[in-house]
C-alpha positions, 0 to 999 in steps of 0.5 A: 500500500505504501508503494501504491500510494507513492506511485500515485503522489510522486506522479511517475518519479522513480523511487524505492522503499526499504522497510526496517523489518517485515511482519506476518499477515494480521500483525499490526505495526505501531512504530514501523520505519521505512526509508524512501529513496527518490531518483531525481529532484529531492522533496522540497517541502516535507510537511506538504508531502507528509500531508499529501501522503496521509490524505492518500493512504488507506485509513489503517495506515498513518505516517507520523513523521519524515526525516531527511537522511543520506545514502550511507544510512541503512534502515535494516542494518542500522536498526538499534532494537526491534520489539514485538508485543504479543497480546493475549487473554486466557480462561474464558471466551472474549467478547467477539470485538476482541478478536483482532487484538487479543489471542484468546487462550480458553485454557486457564494458564499459570501466568506466574510460571509463564513469567518465569519462563519468559525470562529464560529467553533473555540473553544469547541462545540457540533458537534453532527450534524456534523457527520454521523452514530452517535454511542452511545459512540461517543464523540461529544464535540470537540475542534477546535483550529483554523478554517480559510477560506482564499485564497489558497496558498497551491497548484498552477497550471497554469490551476487553476482559478485565485482565489481559496480558502482553509478552514484550520481546526486544532484540536486534532481529528475529527469525521467521515465526520465532516470537510465535513459537516462543509464545507457543512454548510459554502457553504450553508451559502455562498449561502444564505441558512443558516445564521450566527445564524444558524451556532451558533445554530447548535453547541448547545447541544440541536440543532435539525438542520438537515444539508442537504448538505455534501461537496464533497471529496476534501481536504488535511490532515496533522498530 
């Protein structure tokens, strides 16, 4: 949609965009960043361009700011940190209006145990079993700066359950499905299907564990 809109408002001028990261379908981005390269004349009035951009974007996309940079800046390699937040509730069925925002786990979960499990992901570990379709050249050793499960304070609505929760994960970069599979392991932990020792074992290079549950698509991405 960004490309389609830019083709219209730049009226034939050649351009290229580069995003700070990619998200799966049904994932919302609250602070995503992208780089715009324009061939030829540079933008003359950033405020006018920003206004025109937002007027032509669909209602579910809004550009917040635009800053000039130079060709040495790479928005992917120069990203300092990326954060994903996975929102969920548990124990009973939610109001249907919650469906686009909260994963609804009908089982009762041991959230205190899940909070302990989330902290085990912090640091540098081998996440080879936390990705799908592992490629031969994929770097499976990744560093998680912070992984914390806490009450949801990001989004509120009068149709939300009294309590909902958010898993906040930050790092330099993540593999495909990594966050969903980490969340899936924590859900299994909360159900009693996995133990804290299992989570620790899953992060070892020699681990042969097979994860059997991948959390549904519901989270928010920040760059």
